[in-house]
N, C-alpha and C positions, 0 to 999 in steps of 0.2 A: 312247739306244736301250735298250729293255728286252726281255727274253725274253717272248714272248706267243704264244698259239696262232696269231694272224695271221702272226707272223714265221715260224712253222714252215710254215704253208701256202704262204707266199711262197717259202720255201726249197725246198719240194718242186718248184715250177715252175722255179726258177733252176738247180737241180742236175741237171735231167733229162738234159742232154747227157752227163753224166759218171757219175752214180751209177746202178747197176742196181736194178731192182725185184727184190729177192731172194725166193726161194720160201719158203713156210711149210710145214714138214714135220711129220708125225705118226708115231707108232709105238705099236702096241698094247702092246709090251713095256715101253716107257717109261711108258705110262699105268698099267699094272699095278703097276710098281715105285713110281711116284710117288703112286698112290692118287687121281689126278685126270686129267682130259684135259689133255694137254700139247701146245702148238703152238709149234714151234721156228722162229723167224725166222732164216734162215741167212745172216747177214752174213759168214760165212766164205767164201761164194761171191760176195761183193761185189768190185767192181773194186779191185785192190790188196790183196785178201784180208781186208779188215776194214771196219767201219762208218765209219772215219775219213775216207774220201773225201767223205762227206756234209757234214761241217763245213768241211773245208779248201776244197772246191770252192765252197761257199756264200759264204765270205768272199772268196776270190780272184776269183770271177766277179762280185763286187759292186764291184771296184776300177776306178778310172778308167784310161784308157790311160797317163796320166802316172805314176800309181802303179805300174802294171805294168812300165813301162820302168825303174823304179828297183829292181825285184826284190822278192822276198819272203824272209822268214827264219822258220824254225821250230825248235823244240827238241823232241826226241822220242826214245824208245827204239826206235822202228821203224815202227809202223803209221801214225802221224800223219806221220812223215817221208816215207814212201812216198806217202801220199795228197797231201801238199803238193807233192811232186815231180810227180805225175801232173797235178794241177790246174794247176801252174805251166807245165808243158810245153804243155798244151792252150791256156792263155792267152798263151803266148809270153812268159813272164817267167822270169828267172833265179832259181833257188831255192838258198838256202844253208841247210843243215840242221845243227844242233848235236846230236850223238848221243853217248851214252856209249861208252867204249872196249869195254865188254863187251856191247854190243847184239848180238842174234842175227844170224848171217850171213844167215839167210833174210830179214832185214829191211834189212840194210845194203846188200847187193849190188844188189838191185832198185832201191833209191833212187839209188845211184850210176849204175846203168845208164840211168836216166831223165834223166841230165844234171845232177843236183844236185851242188853243191859241199858236201862233208861236213867239218865241223869237229868233232873228237872232244874229249871231256873225261872226267875221272875223277869218277864219280858220288858217290864217298865224300869227295872233297876240294873239287871245283869247284862253282860255282853256274852252272847252265846258263842260267838266266834272265838273269844278269848278262852272260854271254858273248854271248847273243843281243842284249841291249840295246846292247852296245858295237858290234856289227856293224850294227845298225839306225842308231845315231847316226852311224857313219862313212859309211854308204852311202846313207842316206835310204830304205832299203827298208821295206816294211810287215811288221810282225810278224804271223804267223799262229799264235796260241797253240793248244795242244792241246785246251783245254777252256774257259778262262775268258774268253769273249767271247760276247755275245748271238747273233751270226751263227753261231758255231761250235756253240753249244748248240742253236740252231734247226735247223741242218743235221742234227745227230745225232738230233734228235727225229723226223725224217722216217722213221726206221726203225720206231718205234712207230706212227706214223701209218699206214704201209703195213700193218703187222701187224694193226691194228684194222680197217682197211678190208677186209682179206682174211679176217677172222674170221667164222665162221658167225653167223647171226642171233642177236642177244642180247648178244654180246660176252663176253669172259672175265671171271671173277671177280677175277683178279689179273694184274699185269704184273711180271715178275721180270727185273732188269737188273743186270749187274755194275757196279761203281763203282771208279774210280781217282781222277781229279781231279773227276769228277762231271758232265762235259758230256753224256754219253749218258743218264745217269739223270735229270738236270735237264730236258733236252729231252723225253725220253720221258714223264716224269711230267707235265709241263706239258700236252702234247697229249692224253695219256690221260685226265687229269681233265677236260679240255675236251670230249672226245668221249664219255666214259663217266664221268659224275660219281661214280658209286658204285664204280668200280674201286679195288682195293687195290693199292698199289704197294710193292714190296720191292726194296731194293738188296742186293747181295751182294758181299763182298770176302773175300780170304784172311785167315785168322787171323793170319798173319805180316805183314800189311799193313793193320792195323785202324784206321787213322787216322780214317776216316769213321765207323766204329762208335763210337769214343771221342768224336769230336766231336758226333755225334748224341746220345749219352747226356749230354754236358756242356752241350749247347745252344750251343756255341761251337767255333771251329776249333781243333783240337789238332794239333800237329806231332810226328811220331815220327822216330826215326833212319831212314836209308835202309833200306827193308825188303828181306829176302832171299828173298822168295817166288819160286817158279818161274813165277808169272804176271807176266812182265816188263812187260806193258802196264799193270799195276795197281800199280807200285812207286812211287807218289807218296807223299811224306811228309805231305801235308796236303790236305784238300779245297780246291777253289777258293774265292776270295773271293766270286765271283759265283754259282757253282753251289751253294754250301752253303746259303744262305738258301732257295733253291728246293727243295732236298732236304728241309730242315726243314719246309717248308710242305706238301709233297705226298706225302712218303714215310712209310709206316707204321712200318717197321722196317728196320734194316740187319742182315742175316744173315751169319754167318761160316762159312767152309768150310776144312777142313784141306788140307794139301798132298797127303795120301793120297787124300782125296776128289776133289780136282782130277784127279789121275792116273787114278783109277778111272773117273771120268766121261769123260775123253778116250778111254780104252780102250773103255768101254761104247758110246759113240757111234760109234766106228770099227768095232767088231765087229758091232754090232747094226743100225746104220743106214747104215754106210759113209760116215759124215760125219767128215771130219778137221777138228778144231778145235785151236787153240793153247791153252795153259793158261789164259790170260785169257778165252778164248772159252768155256771149259768151266765157269767159276765159277758163273754163274747157273744153269746146268743142274744143277750139283752140289747146290745147295741144294734143288732140286726132287726130284732122284733120291734124296737122303738124308733125305727126309721133314721138311724144316724149315719148310714152309708150314703155316699153321693147318689143322686137319683139316676145317674147313667149306668150304675152297676146292674147288670142283668142276671148274674149268678155269683154266688159266694160260697166258698168252703169255710165252715165254722168248726173249730175244735172245741168240743165239750170236754174240758180238761179232767174232770173227776166226778165221782158220785158218792163219796164218803160223807154222810150227813147223819147227825144224831137224830134219833126219833123225837126227842123233846123239841128240837128246833123245827123238825118237820111239822109237828102239831101246830106250831105258831103260824104256819102259812094259812 
């Protein structure tokens, strides 16, 4: 199985019972600041508060009754954890989620409330993939990875599919997407290039979590120490084995934003548009608001990837 536009179109049909078609919003104030027309795909309003439900539900709803009976396992700092728990509950499967001890409470508690069994680990010392692999080996459950699987990438790509379908005639010049492991960017770039061959695709990540930018520049996967960015959903040490070749093929450039720019963008979106996004969800918009796109870009579709943020962090803005 390989990621393809057809796989993304199939995902759009499969996930319809679980994933919402989120709105696309605009703001004259954002356009003036960005210097181009900006269209925000509000995945912060998605079920579970983030785009992750798209990939998790696509994989889980493709499983056989026998596979579902053995349960599913995922590892995640939060949004994918909650998405897996939602999809597993819908499919009547037991979910076990491997989560870091320092995961935000806004992501841990909803996951537990959905009936998932949570196994914690220390992200500085433990290997979450190894922990998940042991659970899979012992239980016979199916692994639902956060990004590195064709069905996960295809599900995530449906966010861009909807954005382009809802775009005014002619389509955007650019698509701007945050990147951690790369599932959302790989899926979005694949369908965008299929629907609009001339579109320019940009990935964005925090300066403190620049593994994809380093890998992109080197032409091979680079691993960095566990990053300390406030964008907890993008704290992956390396791009995925499957996602990275897709990113190399379809993405023009990886842009980097600072922690201050992420905070400022969260505050701007909340004050000016009444949109609450989490730090990871603000990363792509930050690149646009702080003028990082080429000057000849006249319109850009931007995915706001999620909105699960702790109130304590929100006060710090």
